[in-house]
C-alpha positions as CSV (number, residue, x, y, z in Angstrom):
1,M,0.0,0.0,0.0
2,K,2.9,2.4,0.5
3,Y,3.8,2.0,-3.1
4,C,0.4,3.4,-4.2
5,A,0.7,6.3,-1.8
6,L,4.2,7.1,-3.1
7,F,3.1,6.9,-6.7
8,F,0.2,9.3,-6.3
9,Q,2.4,11.7,-4.4
10,M,4.9,11.8,-7.2
11,D,2.2,12.3,-9.8
12,N,0.7,15.3,-8.0
13,P,0.8,18.3,-10.3
14,E,1.4,20.7,-7.5
15,N,4.7,19.1,-6.8
16,K,5.7,19.3,-10.5
17,N,5.0,23.1,-10.6
18,Q,7.2,23.7,-7.6
19,E,10.1,21.7,-8.8
20,E,9.9,22.7,-12.5
21,N,10.8,26.3,-12.2
22,K,13.9,26.0,-10.0
23,T,17.0,27.3,-11.6
24,P,20.4,27.0,-9.9
25,S,21.5,30.4,-8.5
26,K,24.8,30.4,-10.5
27,M,23.0,29.6,-13.7
28,A,20.2,32.2,-13.2
29,R,22.6,35.1,-13.9
30,L,23.8,33.8,-17.3
31,A,22.2,35.0,-20.5
32,W,21.3,31.8,-22.4
33,P,21.0,32.1,-26.2
34,K,17.9,30.9,-27.9
35,A,17.9,27.2,-29.0
36,K,17.3,28.1,-32.6
37,Y,20.8,29.7,-32.8
38,G,22.3,26.4,-31.7
39,V,20.4,24.6,-34.4
40,Y,21.6,27.1,-37.0
41,A,25.2,26.8,-35.8
42,A,25.0,22.9,-35.9
43,I,23.7,23.0,-39.5
44,I,26.4,25.4,-40.6
45,I,29.1,23.3,-39.0
46,I,27.8,20.1,-40.5
47,V,27.7,21.7,-44.0
48,L,31.2,23.1,-43.7
49,V,32.7,19.8,-42.5
50,N,31.0,18.0,-45.4
51,L,32.3,20.6,-47.9
52,V,35.8,20.1,-46.7
53,Y,35.5,16.3,-46.5
54,Y,33.9,15.9,-50.0
55,K,35.9,18.8,-51.7
56,D,37.5,16.5,-54.3
57,F,34.2,14.9,-55.3
58,L,32.4,18.3,-55.6
59,L,35.3,19.7,-57.7
60,S,35.2,16.7,-60.0
61,L,31.5,17.4,-60.8
62,I,32.4,20.9,-62.2
């Protein structure tokens, strides 16, 4: 019976709201960039690495 009580206690939405918005104090002062810029940077890096890696193949097409 303790398992059921523990399960319902963890599933309580009030507990989720309290724990969800906690940010560590040292991290709260940092200015985090938007996630979309990370996606753009990753795409650019992948394209550049592939251009360098397949440079000979791409030049042979011209």
